[in-house]
PDB file of N, CA, C and O in Angstrom:
ATOM      1  N   MET A   1      -9.420 -14.139 -31.546  1.00  0.00           N
ATOM      2  CA  MET A   1     -10.111 -15.039 -31.357  1.00  0.00           C
ATOM      3  C   MET A   1     -11.218 -14.657 -30.746  1.00  0.00           C
ATOM      4  O   MET A   1     -11.289 -13.621 -30.084  1.00  0.00           O
ATOM      5  N   THR A   2     -12.367 -15.636 -30.957  1.00  0.00           N
ATOM      6  CA  THR A   2     -13.785 -15.315 -30.122  1.00  0.00           C
ATOM      7  C   THR A   2     -14.178 -16.253 -29.572  1.00  0.00           C
ATOM      8  O   THR A   2     -13.906 -17.429 -29.813  1.00  0.00           O
ATOM      9  N   TYR A   3     -15.191 -15.618 -28.391  1.00  0.00           N
ATOM     10  CA  TYR A   3     -15.581 -16.133 -27.156  1.00  0.00           C
ATOM     11  C   TYR A   3     -16.829 -16.970 -27.439  1.00  0.00           C
ATOM     12  O   TYR A   3     -17.807 -16.643 -28.111  1.00  0.00           O
ATOM     13  N   THR A   4     -16.647 -17.876 -26.926  1.00  0.00           N
ATOM     14  CA  THR A   4     -18.058 -18.968 -26.666  1.00  0.00           C
ATOM     15  C   THR A   4     -18.948 -17.937 -26.043  1.00  0.00           C
ATOM     16  O   THR A   4     -18.538 -16.788 -25.877  1.00  0.00           O
ATOM     17  N   GLU A   5     -19.956 -18.248 -25.750  1.00  0.00           N
ATOM     18  CA  GLU A   5     -21.107 -17.584 -25.141  1.00  0.00           C
ATOM     19  C   GLU A   5     -20.604 -17.836 -23.673  1.00  0.00           C
ATOM     20  O   GLU A   5     -20.407 -16.712 -23.213  1.00  0.00           O
ATOM     21  N   HIS A   6     -20.240 -18.982 -22.517  1.00  0.00           N
ATOM     22  CA  HIS A   6     -19.881 -19.654 -21.857  1.00  0.00           C
ATOM     23  C   HIS A   6     -18.355 -18.922 -21.302  1.00  0.00           C
ATOM     24  O   HIS A   6     -18.020 -18.761 -20.128  1.00  0.00           O
ATOM     25  N   GLU A   7     -17.677 -18.597 -22.386  1.00  0.00           N
ATOM     26  CA  GLU A   7     -16.211 -17.118 -22.273  1.00  0.00           C
ATOM     27  C   GLU A   7     -16.988 -15.903 -21.802  1.00  0.00           C
ATOM     28  O   GLU A   7     -16.944 -15.399 -20.679  1.00  0.00           O
ATOM     29  N   GLU A   8     -17.699 -15.522 -22.838  1.00  0.00           N
ATOM     30  CA  GLU A   8     -18.299 -14.090 -22.547  1.00  0.00           C
ATOM     31  C   GLU A   8     -18.648 -13.448 -21.407  1.00  0.00           C
ATOM     32  O   GLU A   8     -18.284 -12.427 -20.823  1.00  0.00           O
ATOM     33  N   ARG A   9     -19.899 -14.789 -21.142  1.00  0.00           N
ATOM     34  CA  ARG A   9     -20.706 -15.259 -19.361  1.00  0.00           C
ATOM     35  C   ARG A   9     -19.504 -14.265 -18.386  1.00  0.00           C
ATOM     36  O   ARG A   9     -19.478 -13.090 -18.017  1.00  0.00           O
ATOM     37  N   ALA A  10     -18.263 -15.868 -18.174  1.00  0.00           N
ATOM     38  CA  ALA A  10     -17.127 -15.460 -17.384  1.00  0.00           C
ATOM     39  C   ALA A  10     -16.623 -14.504 -17.476  1.00  0.00           C
ATOM     40  O   ALA A  10     -15.914 -14.326 -16.485  1.00  0.00           O
ATOM     41  N   LYS A  11     -16.549 -13.289 -18.520  1.00  0.00           N
ATOM     42  CA  LYS A  11     -15.862 -12.719 -18.372  1.00  0.00           C
ATOM     43  C   LYS A  11     -16.337 -11.239 -17.509  1.00  0.00           C
ATOM     44  O   LYS A  11     -15.681 -10.357 -16.955  1.00  0.00           O
ATOM     45  N   ALA A  12     -17.842 -11.477 -17.716  1.00  0.00           N
ATOM     46  CA  ALA A  12     -18.558 -10.872 -17.843  1.00  0.00           C
ATOM     47  C   ALA A  12     -19.027 -10.774 -15.996  1.00  0.00           C
ATOM     48  O   ALA A  12     -18.922  -9.788 -15.267  1.00  0.00           O
ATOM     49  N   LEU A  13     -19.567 -12.209 -15.628  1.00  0.00           N
ATOM     50  CA  LEU A  13     -19.330 -12.299 -14.157  1.00  0.00           C
ATOM     51  C   LEU A  13     -17.821 -12.004 -13.466  1.00  0.00           C
ATOM     52  O   LEU A  13     -17.735 -11.632 -12.295  1.00  0.00           O
ATOM     53  N   GLY A  14     -16.878 -12.170 -14.151  1.00  0.00           N
ATOM     54  CA  GLY A  14     -15.681 -11.492 -13.561  1.00  0.00           C
ATOM     55  C   GLY A  14     -15.754  -9.855 -13.126  1.00  0.00           C
ATOM     56  O   GLY A  14     -15.226  -9.240 -12.200  1.00  0.00           O
ATOM     57  N   GLU A  15     -16.602  -9.462 -14.161  1.00  0.00           N
ATOM     58  CA  GLU A  15     -15.911  -8.225 -14.466  1.00  0.00           C
ATOM     59  C   GLU A  15     -17.007  -7.793 -13.415  1.00  0.00           C
ATOM     60  O   GLU A  15     -16.601  -6.994 -12.571  1.00  0.00           O
ATOM     61  N   TYR A  16     -18.271  -8.170 -13.326  1.00  0.00           N
ATOM     62  CA  TYR A  16     -19.370  -7.662 -12.095  1.00  0.00           C
ATOM     63  C   TYR A  16     -18.732  -7.611 -10.692  1.00  0.00           C
ATOM     64  O   TYR A  16     -18.702  -6.632  -9.947  1.00  0.00           O
ATOM     65  N   ILE A  17     -18.117  -9.109 -10.415  1.00  0.00           N
ATOM     66  CA  ILE A  17     -17.634  -9.276  -9.244  1.00  0.00           C
ATOM     67  C   ILE A  17     -16.835  -8.006  -8.800  1.00  0.00           C
ATOM     68  O   ILE A  17     -16.793  -7.351  -7.759  1.00  0.00           O
ATOM     69  N   VAL A  18     -16.266  -7.935  -9.923  1.00  0.00           N
ATOM     70  CA  VAL A  18     -14.794  -6.565  -9.292  1.00  0.00           C
ATOM     71  C   VAL A  18     -15.420  -5.794  -9.244  1.00  0.00           C
ATOM     72  O   VAL A  18     -15.331  -5.323  -8.111  1.00  0.00           O
ATOM     73  N   ARG A  19     -16.322  -5.103 -10.001  1.00  0.00           N
ATOM     74  CA  ARG A  19     -16.838  -3.799 -10.115  1.00  0.00           C
ATOM     75  C   ARG A  19     -17.408  -3.931  -9.002  1.00  0.00           C
ATOM     76  O   ARG A  19     -16.757  -3.435  -8.082  1.00  0.00           O
ATOM     77  N   ASN A  20     -18.316  -4.377  -8.725  1.00  0.00           N
ATOM     78  CA  ASN A  20     -19.377  -4.232  -7.244  1.00  0.00           C
ATOM     79  C   ASN A  20     -18.810  -4.594  -5.993  1.00  0.00           C
ATOM     80  O   ASN A  20     -19.349  -4.266  -4.936  1.00  0.00           O
ATOM     81  N   LYS A  21     -17.627  -5.332  -6.051  1.00  0.00           N
ATOM     82  CA  LYS A  21     -17.270  -6.462  -5.025  1.00  0.00           C
ATOM     83  C   LYS A  21     -18.297  -7.763  -4.474  1.00  0.00           C
ATOM     84  O   LYS A  21     -18.648  -8.256  -3.402  1.00  0.00           O
ATOM     85  N   ALA A  22     -18.453  -7.901  -5.495  1.00  0.00           N
ATOM     86  CA  ALA A  22     -20.567  -9.149  -5.276  1.00  0.00           C
ATOM     87  C   ALA A  22     -19.616 -10.120  -4.660  1.00  0.00           C
ATOM     88  O   ALA A  22     -18.407 -10.350  -4.649  1.00  0.00           O
ATOM     89  N   THR A  23     -21.030 -10.711  -4.013  1.00  0.00           N
ATOM     90  CA  THR A  23     -20.520 -12.038  -3.706  1.00  0.00           C
ATOM     91  C   THR A  23     -21.148 -13.107  -4.825  1.00  0.00           C
ATOM     92  O   THR A  23     -22.064 -12.845  -5.605  1.00  0.00           O
ATOM     93  N   VAL A  24     -20.593 -14.096  -4.740  1.00  0.00           N
ATOM     94  CA  VAL A  24     -21.075 -15.413  -6.020  1.00  0.00           C
ATOM     95  C   VAL A  24     -22.461 -15.341  -5.746  1.00  0.00           C
ATOM     96  O   VAL A  24     -22.960 -15.289  -6.870  1.00  0.00           O
ATOM     97  N   ARG A  25     -23.520 -15.302  -4.788  1.00  0.00           N
ATOM     98  CA  ARG A  25     -24.616 -15.318  -4.567  1.00  0.00           C
ATOM     99  C   ARG A  25     -25.325 -13.886  -5.034  1.00  0.00           C
ATOM    100  O   ARG A  25     -26.519 -13.923  -5.328  1.00  0.00           O
ATOM    101  N   GLN A  26     -24.662 -12.728  -5.098  1.00  0.00           N
ATOM    102  CA  GLN A  26     -25.223 -11.519  -5.462  1.00  0.00           C
ATOM    103  C   GLN A  26     -24.968 -11.580  -7.093  1.00  0.00           C
ATOM    104  O   GLN A  26     -25.899 -11.130  -7.761  1.00  0.00           O
ATOM    105  N   ALA A  27     -23.685 -12.140  -7.908  1.00  0.00           N
ATOM    106  CA  ALA A  27     -24.049 -12.175  -9.172  1.00  0.00           C
ATOM    107  C   ALA A  27     -24.556 -13.259 -10.249  1.00  0.00           C
ATOM    108  O   ALA A  27     -24.583 -13.410 -11.470  1.00  0.00           O
ATOM    109  N   ALA A  28     -24.931 -13.907  -9.100  1.00  0.00           N
ATOM    110  CA  ALA A  28     -25.496 -15.262  -9.686  1.00  0.00           C
ATOM    111  C   ALA A  28     -27.090 -14.370  -9.697  1.00  0.00           C
ATOM    112  O   ALA A  28     -27.703 -14.255 -10.759  1.00  0.00           O
ATOM    113  N   LYS A  29     -27.457 -13.973  -8.815  1.00  0.00           N
ATOM    114  CA  LYS A  29     -28.603 -13.407  -8.871  1.00  0.00           C
ATOM    115  C   LYS A  29     -29.262 -12.648  -9.922  1.00  0.00           C
ATOM    116  O   LYS A  29     -30.366 -12.620 -10.466  1.00  0.00           O
ATOM    117  N   TYR A  30     -27.552 -11.724 -10.026  1.00  0.00           N
ATOM    118  CA  TYR A  30     -28.073 -10.408 -11.378  1.00  0.00           C
ATOM    119  C   TYR A  30     -27.553 -10.958 -12.521  1.00  0.00           C
ATOM    120  O   TYR A  30     -27.455 -10.220 -13.502  1.00  0.00           O
ATOM    121  N   PHE A  31     -27.144 -12.279 -12.612  1.00  0.00           N
ATOM    122  CA  PHE A  31     -27.028 -12.440 -14.230  1.00  0.00           C
ATOM    123  C   PHE A  31     -28.131 -13.582 -14.272  1.00  0.00           C
ATOM    124  O   PHE A  31     -28.220 -14.081 -15.393  1.00  0.00           O
ATOM    125  N   SER A  32     -28.824 -14.012 -13.510  1.00  0.00           N
ATOM    126  CA  SER A  32     -29.859 -15.168 -13.739  1.00  0.00           C
ATOM    127  C   SER A  32     -29.649 -16.684 -13.593  1.00  0.00           C
ATOM    128  O   SER A  32     -30.534 -17.515 -13.799  1.00  0.00           O
ATOM    129  N   VAL A  33     -28.381 -16.963 -13.213  1.00  0.00           N
ATOM    130  CA  VAL A  33     -27.824 -18.162 -13.068  1.00  0.00           C
ATOM    131  C   VAL A  33     -27.212 -18.699 -11.931  1.00  0.00           C
ATOM    132  O   VAL A  33     -26.632 -17.903 -11.192  1.00  0.00           O
ATOM    133  N   SER A  34     -27.223 -20.044 -11.601  1.00  0.00           N
ATOM    134  CA  SER A  34     -27.177 -20.908 -10.517  1.00  0.00           C
ATOM    135  C   SER A  34     -25.611 -20.354 -10.238  1.00  0.00           C
ATOM    136  O   SER A  34     -24.875 -19.820 -11.068  1.00  0.00           O
ATOM    137  N   LYS A  35     -25.268 -20.694  -8.556  1.00  0.00           N
ATOM    138  CA  LYS A  35     -23.866 -20.217  -7.872  1.00  0.00           C
ATOM    139  C   LYS A  35     -23.086 -21.252  -8.524  1.00  0.00           C
ATOM    140  O   LYS A  35     -21.867 -21.113  -8.633  1.00  0.00           O
ATOM    141  N   SER A  36     -23.779 -22.439  -9.037  1.00  0.00           N
ATOM    142  CA  SER A  36     -22.590 -23.299  -9.412  1.00  0.00           C
ATOM    143  C   SER A  36     -21.818 -22.962 -10.186  1.00  0.00           C
ATOM    144  O   SER A  36     -20.599 -23.093 -10.073  1.00  0.00           O
ATOM    145  N   THR A  37     -22.869 -22.087 -11.822  1.00  0.00           N
ATOM    146  CA  THR A  37     -22.704 -21.432 -12.952  1.00  0.00           C
ATOM    147  C   THR A  37     -21.567 -20.448 -12.570  1.00  0.00           C
ATOM    148  O   THR A  37     -20.570 -20.520 -13.289  1.00  0.00           O
ATOM    149  N   VAL A  38     -21.548 -19.665 -11.699  1.00  0.00           N
ATOM    150  CA  VAL A  38     -20.671 -17.915 -11.427  1.00  0.00           C
ATOM    151  C   VAL A  38     -19.879 -19.064 -10.966  1.00  0.00           C
ATOM    152  O   VAL A  38     -18.864 -19.179 -11.653  1.00  0.00           O
ATOM    153  N   HIS A  39     -19.977 -19.904 -10.101  1.00  0.00           N
ATOM    154  CA  HIS A  39     -18.136 -20.302  -9.493  1.00  0.00           C
ATOM    155  C   HIS A  39     -17.430 -21.633 -10.808  1.00  0.00           C
ATOM    156  O   HIS A  39     -16.394 -22.292 -10.892  1.00  0.00           O
ATOM    157  N   THR A  40     -18.202 -21.541 -11.315  1.00  0.00           N
ATOM    158  CA  THR A  40     -16.935 -22.495 -12.616  1.00  0.00           C
ATOM    159  C   THR A  40     -16.906 -21.298 -13.737  1.00  0.00           C
ATOM    160  O   THR A  40     -15.846 -21.285 -14.362  1.00  0.00           O
ATOM    161  N   ASP A  41     -17.727 -20.420 -14.071  1.00  0.00           N
ATOM    162  CA  ASP A  41     -17.041 -19.268 -14.183  1.00  0.00           C
ATOM    163  C   ASP A  41     -16.131 -18.628 -14.115  1.00  0.00           C
ATOM    164  O   ASP A  41     -15.389 -18.123 -14.957  1.00  0.00           O
ATOM    165  N   VAL A  42     -16.172 -18.632 -12.831  1.00  0.00           N
ATOM    166  CA  VAL A  42     -14.984 -17.710 -12.865  1.00  0.00           C
ATOM    167  C   VAL A  42     -14.019 -18.589 -11.930  1.00  0.00           C
ATOM    168  O   VAL A  42     -13.053 -18.062 -11.377  1.00  0.00           O
ATOM    169  N   ALA A  43     -14.206 -19.432 -11.834  1.00  0.00           N
ATOM    170  CA  ALA A  43     -12.920 -20.146 -10.801  1.00  0.00           C
ATOM    171  C   ALA A  43     -12.174 -21.282 -11.850  1.00  0.00           C
ATOM    172  O   ALA A  43     -11.081 -21.769 -11.561  1.00  0.00           O
ATOM    173  N   TYR A  44     -12.884 -21.624 -13.061  1.00  0.00           N
ATOM    174  CA  TYR A  44     -12.211 -22.293 -13.898  1.00  0.00           C
ATOM    175  C   TYR A  44     -11.808 -21.426 -15.307  1.00  0.00           C
ATOM    176  O   TYR A  44     -10.678 -21.032 -15.596  1.00  0.00           O
ATOM    177  N   ARG A  45     -13.136 -21.227 -16.152  1.00  0.00           N
ATOM    178  CA  ARG A  45     -13.234 -20.670 -17.522  1.00  0.00           C
ATOM    179  C   ARG A  45     -12.386 -19.214 -17.622  1.00  0.00           C
ATOM    180  O   ARG A  45     -11.764 -18.772 -18.587  1.00  0.00           O
ATOM    181  N   LEU A  46     -12.555 -18.705 -16.462  1.00  0.00           N
ATOM    182  CA  LEU A  46     -12.185 -17.330 -16.110  1.00  0.00           C
ATOM    183  C   LEU A  46     -10.338 -17.282 -16.395  1.00  0.00           C
ATOM    184  O   LEU A  46      -9.662 -16.675 -17.226  1.00  0.00           O
ATOM    185  N   ARG A  47     -10.123 -17.844 -15.727  1.00  0.00           N
ATOM    186  CA  ARG A  47      -8.673 -18.368 -15.596  1.00  0.00           C
ATOM    187  C   ARG A  47      -7.836 -18.352 -16.763  1.00  0.00           C
ATOM    188  O   ARG A  47      -6.754 -17.791 -16.937  1.00  0.00           O
ATOM    189  N   ASN A  48      -8.691 -19.239 -17.718  1.00  0.00           N
ATOM    190  CA  ASN A  48      -7.725 -19.269 -19.240  1.00  0.00           C
ATOM    191  C   ASN A  48      -7.983 -18.043 -20.220  1.00  0.00           C
ATOM    192  O   ASN A  48      -7.417 -17.593 -21.216  1.00  0.00           O
ATOM    193  N   ILE A  49      -9.158 -17.701 -19.434  1.00  0.00           N
ATOM    194  CA  ILE A  49      -9.641 -15.964 -20.951  1.00  0.00           C
ATOM    195  C   ILE A  49      -8.854 -15.027 -19.862  1.00  0.00           C
ATOM    196  O   ILE A  49      -8.293 -14.036 -20.330  1.00  0.00           O
ATOM    197  N   ASP A  50      -8.814 -15.127 -19.233  1.00  0.00           N
ATOM    198  CA  ASP A  50      -8.195 -13.253 -18.254  1.00  0.00           C
ATOM    199  C   ASP A  50      -7.441 -13.421 -17.230  1.00  0.00           C
ATOM    200  O   ASP A  50      -7.955 -12.979 -16.203  1.00  0.00           O
ATOM    201  N   GLY A  51      -6.211 -13.981 -17.069  1.00  0.00           N
ATOM    202  CA  GLY A  51      -5.737 -14.123 -16.351  1.00  0.00           C
ATOM    203  C   GLY A  51      -5.561 -12.923 -14.580  1.00  0.00           C
ATOM    204  O   GLY A  51      -5.568 -13.176 -13.375  1.00  0.00           O
ATOM    205  N   GLU A  52      -5.423 -11.609 -15.455  1.00  0.00           N
ATOM    206  CA  GLU A  52      -5.114 -10.724 -14.214  1.00  0.00           C
ATOM    207  C   GLU A  52      -6.918 -10.506 -13.851  1.00  0.00           C
ATOM    208  O   GLU A  52      -7.138  -9.882 -12.814  1.00  0.00           O
ATOM    209  N   LEU A  53      -7.820 -10.856 -14.433  1.00  0.00           N
ATOM    210  CA  LEU A  53      -9.568 -10.167 -13.905  1.00  0.00           C
ATOM    211  C   LEU A  53      -9.543 -11.726 -13.069  1.00  0.00           C
ATOM    212  O   LEU A  53     -10.105 -11.748 -11.974  1.00  0.00           O
ATOM    213  N   TRP A  54      -8.876 -13.057 -13.598  1.00  0.00           N
ATOM    214  CA  TRP A  54      -9.064 -13.934 -12.404  1.00  0.00           C
ATOM    215  C   TRP A  54      -8.779 -13.809 -11.145  1.00  0.00           C
ATOM    216  O   TRP A  54      -9.455 -14.082 -10.152  1.00  0.00           O
ATOM    217  N   CYS A  55      -6.821 -13.005 -11.342  1.00  0.00           N
ATOM    218  CA  CYS A  55      -6.668 -13.032  -9.669  1.00  0.00           C
ATOM    219  C   CYS A  55      -7.556 -11.782  -9.267  1.00  0.00           C
ATOM    220  O   CYS A  55      -7.829 -11.843  -8.068  1.00  0.00           O
ATOM    221  N   LYS A  56      -8.047 -10.764  -9.839  1.00  0.00           N
ATOM    222  CA  LYS A  56      -8.506  -9.974  -9.062  1.00  0.00           C
ATOM    223  C   LYS A  56      -9.860 -10.448  -8.002  1.00  0.00           C
ATOM    224  O   LYS A  56     -10.079 -10.237  -6.809  1.00  0.00           O
ATOM    225  N   VAL A  57     -10.628 -11.195  -9.094  1.00  0.00           N
ATOM    226  CA  VAL A  57     -11.909 -11.929  -8.807  1.00  0.00           C
ATOM    227  C   VAL A  57     -11.813 -13.206  -7.420  1.00  0.00           C
ATOM    228  O   VAL A  57     -12.610 -13.589  -6.563  1.00  0.00           O
ATOM    229  N   LYS A  58     -10.124 -13.618  -7.857  1.00  0.00           N
ATOM    230  CA  LYS A  58     -10.340 -14.339  -6.722  1.00  0.00           C
ATOM    231  C   LYS A  58      -9.742 -13.705  -5.546  1.00  0.00           C
ATOM    232  O   LYS A  58     -10.233 -14.075  -4.479  1.00  0.00           O
ATOM    233  N   GLU A  59      -9.192 -13.200  -5.506  1.00  0.00           N
ATOM    234  CA  GLU A  59      -8.847 -11.396  -4.356  1.00  0.00           C
ATOM    235  C   GLU A  59     -10.233 -11.356  -3.519  1.00  0.00           C
ATOM    236  O   GLU A  59     -10.211 -11.308  -2.290  1.00  0.00           O
ATOM    237  N   ILE A  60     -11.439 -11.380  -4.258  1.00  0.00           N
ATOM    238  CA  ILE A  60     -12.463 -10.410  -3.594  1.00  0.00           C
ATOM    239  C   ILE A  60     -13.706 -11.712  -3.005  1.00  0.00           C
ATOM    240  O   ILE A  60     -14.540 -11.613  -2.105  1.00  0.00           O
ATOM    241  N   LEU A  61     -13.430 -12.766  -3.834  1.00  0.00           N
ATOM    242  CA  LEU A  61     -14.031 -13.935  -3.559  1.00  0.00           C
ATOM    243  C   LEU A  61     -13.485 -14.916  -1.794  1.00  0.00           C
ATOM    244  O   LEU A  61     -14.074 -15.726  -1.077  1.00  0.00           O
ATOM    245  N   SER A  62     -12.076 -14.239  -1.737  1.00  0.00           N
ATOM    246  CA  SER A  62     -11.039 -14.974  -1.009  1.00  0.00           C
ATOM    247  C   SER A  62     -12.048 -14.081   0.711  1.00  0.00           C
ATOM    248  O   SER A  62     -12.679 -14.498   1.683  1.00  0.00           O
ATOM    249  N   GLU A  63     -11.595 -12.681   0.130  1.00  0.00           N
ATOM    250  CA  GLU A  63     -12.174 -11.549   1.144  1.00  0.00           C
ATOM    251  C   GLU A  63     -13.788 -11.837   1.585  1.00  0.00           C
ATOM    252  O   GLU A  63     -14.140 -11.812   2.764  1.00  0.00           O
ATOM    253  N   ASN A  64     -14.485 -12.046   0.742  1.00  0.00           N
ATOM    254  CA  ASN A  64     -16.344 -12.252   0.835  1.00  0.00           C
ATOM    255  C   ASN A  64     -16.317 -13.696   1.503  1.00  0.00           C
ATOM    256  O   ASN A  64     -17.372 -14.093   1.998  1.00  0.00           O
ATOM    257  N   LYS A  65     -14.767 -14.819   1.576  1.00  0.00           N
ATOM    258  CA  LYS A  65     -15.196 -15.878   1.936  1.00  0.00           C
ATOM    259  C   LYS A  65     -14.338 -15.901   3.900  1.00  0.00           C
ATOM    260  O   LYS A  65     -14.207 -16.917   4.582  1.00  0.00           O
ATOM    261  N   GLN A  66     -13.984 -14.692   4.246  1.00  0.00           N
ATOM    262  CA  GLN A  66     -13.602 -14.656   5.273  1.00  0.00           C
ATOM    263  C   GLN A  66     -14.187 -14.074   6.155  1.00  0.00           C
ATOM    264  O   GLN A  66     -13.933 -14.205   7.353  1.00  0.00           O
ATOM    265  N   THR A  67     -15.431 -13.035   5.465  1.00  0.00           N
ATOM    266  CA  THR A  67     -16.105 -12.371   6.240  1.00  0.00           C
ATOM    267  C   THR A  67     -17.919 -12.780   6.072  1.00  0.00           C
ATOM    268  O   THR A  67     -18.847 -12.126   6.547  1.00  0.00           O
ATOM    269  N   ARG A  68     -17.997 -13.878   5.364  1.00  0.00           N
ATOM    270  CA  ARG A  68     -19.290 -14.218   5.317  1.00  0.00           C
ATOM    271  C   ARG A  68     -20.098 -14.549   6.460  1.00  0.00           C
ATOM    272  O   ARG A  68     -21.319 -14.507   6.309  1.00  0.00           O
ATOM    273  N   HIS A  69     -19.472 -14.973   7.931  1.00  0.00           N
ATOM    274  CA  HIS A  69     -20.168 -15.570   9.151  1.00  0.00           C
ATOM    275  C   HIS A  69     -20.081 -14.201   9.964  1.00  0.00           C
ATOM    276  O   HIS A  69     -20.439 -14.279  11.140  1.00  0.00           O
ATOM    277  N   ILE A  70     -19.657 -12.964   9.503  1.00  0.00           N
ATOM    278  CA  ILE A  70     -20.371 -11.917  10.173  1.00  0.00           C
ATOM    279  C   ILE A  70     -21.611 -11.229   9.454  1.00  0.00           C
ATOM    280  O   ILE A  70     -22.526 -10.721  10.102  1.00  0.00           O
ATOM    281  N   ARG A  71     -21.560 -11.258   7.625  1.00  0.00           N
ATOM    282  CA  ARG A  71     -22.926 -10.617   7.205  1.00  0.00           C
ATOM    283  C   ARG A  71     -23.796 -11.946   7.743  1.00  0.00           C
ATOM    284  O   ARG A  71     -24.941 -11.501   7.823  1.00  0.00           O
ATOM    285  N   GLY A  72     -23.821 -12.994   8.049  1.00  0.00           N
ATOM    286  CA  GLY A  72     -24.846 -14.323   7.848  1.00  0.00           C
ATOM    287  C   GLY A  72     -25.439 -13.846   9.105  1.00  0.00           C
ATOM    288  O   GLY A  72     -26.667 -13.826   9.179  1.00  0.00           O
ATOM    289  N   GLY A  73     -24.570 -13.371  10.329  1.00  0.00           N
ATOM    290  CA  GLY A  73     -24.970 -12.906  11.705  1.00  0.00           C
ATOM    291  C   GLY A  73     -25.177 -11.947  11.512  1.00  0.00           C
ATOM    292  O   GLY A  73     -25.371 -11.830  12.723  1.00  0.00           O
ATOM    293  N   MET A  74     -25.451 -10.517  10.965  1.00  0.00           N
ATOM    294  CA  MET A  74     -25.853  -9.196  10.644  1.00  0.00           C
ATOM    295  C   MET A  74     -27.344  -9.320  10.343  1.00  0.00           C
ATOM    296  O   MET A  74     -28.293  -8.594  10.638  1.00  0.00           O
ATOM    297  N   ALA A  75     -27.228 -10.849   9.439  1.00  0.00           N
ATOM    298  CA  ALA A  75     -28.414 -11.305   8.463  1.00  0.00           C
ATOM    299  C   ALA A  75     -29.683 -11.518   9.892  1.00  0.00           C
ATOM    300  O   ALA A  75     -30.642 -10.899  10.354  1.00  0.00           O
ATOM    301  N   THR A  76     -28.954 -12.745  10.141  1.00  0.00           N
ATOM    302  CA  THR A  76     -30.069 -12.961  11.410  1.00  0.00           C
ATOM    303  C   THR A  76     -30.260 -11.900  12.467  1.00  0.00           C
ATOM    304  O   THR A  76     -31.260 -11.794  13.177  1.00  0.00           O
ATOM    305  N   ARG A  77     -29.245 -11.164  12.493  1.00  0.00           N
ATOM    306  CA  ARG A  77     -29.520 -10.039  13.573  1.00  0.00           C
ATOM    307  C   ARG A  77     -31.083  -9.399  13.257  1.00  0.00           C
ATOM    308  O   ARG A  77     -32.015  -9.234  14.044  1.00  0.00           O
ATOM    309  N   GLU A  78     -31.008  -9.153  12.025  1.00  0.00           N
ATOM    310  CA  GLU A  78     -31.918  -8.050  11.244  1.00  0.00           C
ATOM    311  C   GLU A  78     -33.125  -8.924  11.389  1.00  0.00           C
ATOM    312  O   GLU A  78     -34.107  -8.469  11.975  1.00  0.00           O
ATOM    313  N   LYS A  79     -33.139 -10.397  10.804  1.00  0.00           N
ATOM    314  CA  LYS A  79     -34.642 -11.556  10.820  1.00  0.00           C
ATOM    315  C   LYS A  79     -35.522 -11.028  11.750  1.00  0.00           C
ATOM    316  O   LYS A  79     -36.687 -10.678  11.565  1.00  0.00           O
ATOM    317  N   TYR A  80     -34.561 -10.989  13.237  1.00  0.00           N
ATOM    318  CA  TYR A  80     -35.122 -10.912  14.664  1.00  0.00           C
ATOM    319  C   TYR A  80     -35.434  -9.920  15.038  1.00  0.00           C
ATOM    320  O   TYR A  80     -36.383  -9.842  15.818  1.00  0.00           O
ATOM    321  N   ARG A  81     -34.806  -8.895  14.651  1.00  0.00           N
ATOM    322  CA  ARG A  81     -35.118  -7.623  14.982  1.00  0.00           C
ATOM    323  C   ARG A  81     -36.833  -6.771  14.297  1.00  0.00           C
ATOM    324  O   ARG A  81     -37.614  -5.922  14.725  1.00  0.00           O
ATOM    325  N   ILE A  82     -36.704  -7.739  12.896  1.00  0.00           N
ATOM    326  CA  ILE A  82     -37.908  -7.138  12.099  1.00  0.00           C
ATOM    327  C   ILE A  82     -39.009  -8.280  12.907  1.00  0.00           C
ATOM    328  O   ILE A  82     -40.089  -7.847  13.310  1.00  0.00           O
ATOM    329  N   LYS A  83     -38.722  -9.442  13.063  1.00  0.00           N
ATOM    330  CA  LYS A  83     -39.842 -10.269  13.838  1.00  0.00           C
ATOM    331  C   LYS A  83     -40.429 -10.173  15.114  1.00  0.00           C
ATOM    332  O   LYS A  83     -41.480 -10.691  15.492  1.00  0.00           O
ATOM    333  N   ASN A  84     -39.097  -8.958  16.183  1.00  0.00           N
ATOM    334  CA  ASN A  84     -39.986  -8.860  17.255  1.00  0.00           C
ATOM    335  C   ASN A  84     -40.094  -7.136  17.129  1.00  0.00           C
ATOM    336  O   ASN A  84     -39.955  -6.519  18.185  1.00  0.00           O
ATOM    337  N   GLY A  85     -40.281  -6.528  16.157  1.00  0.00           N
ATOM    338  CA  GLY A  85     -40.648  -4.950  15.804  1.00  0.00           C
ATOM    339  C   GLY A  85     -39.957  -4.271  16.710  1.00  0.00           C
ATOM    340  O   GLY A  85     -40.519  -3.283  17.182  1.00  0.00           O
ATOM    341  N   VAL A  86     -38.702  -4.580  17.146  1.00  0.00           N
ATOM    342  CA  VAL A  86     -38.041  -3.375  17.369  1.00  0.00           C
ATOM    343  C   VAL A  86     -37.198  -2.158  16.250  1.00  0.00           C
ATOM    344  O   VAL A  86     -36.679  -1.145  16.719  1.00  0.00           O
TER     345      VAL A  86
END
């Protein structure tokens, strides 16, 4: 079975996310694609290509979703720390 370009990208995205515990945004930036593309590839295409990898990616993205409010707060804190010269 030969993979299409989209399927190869989906697998590469999945492996990157698992290896780096990356967010969708980080993966999109690394592969120079949109967040929508990353989501489509790992949520739909990857499921049909490699179910085991899809489960790992799903777990990491779920964890990222649960902690995103913390990362957002930390980013805001850092922004104002820099702005105020502290």
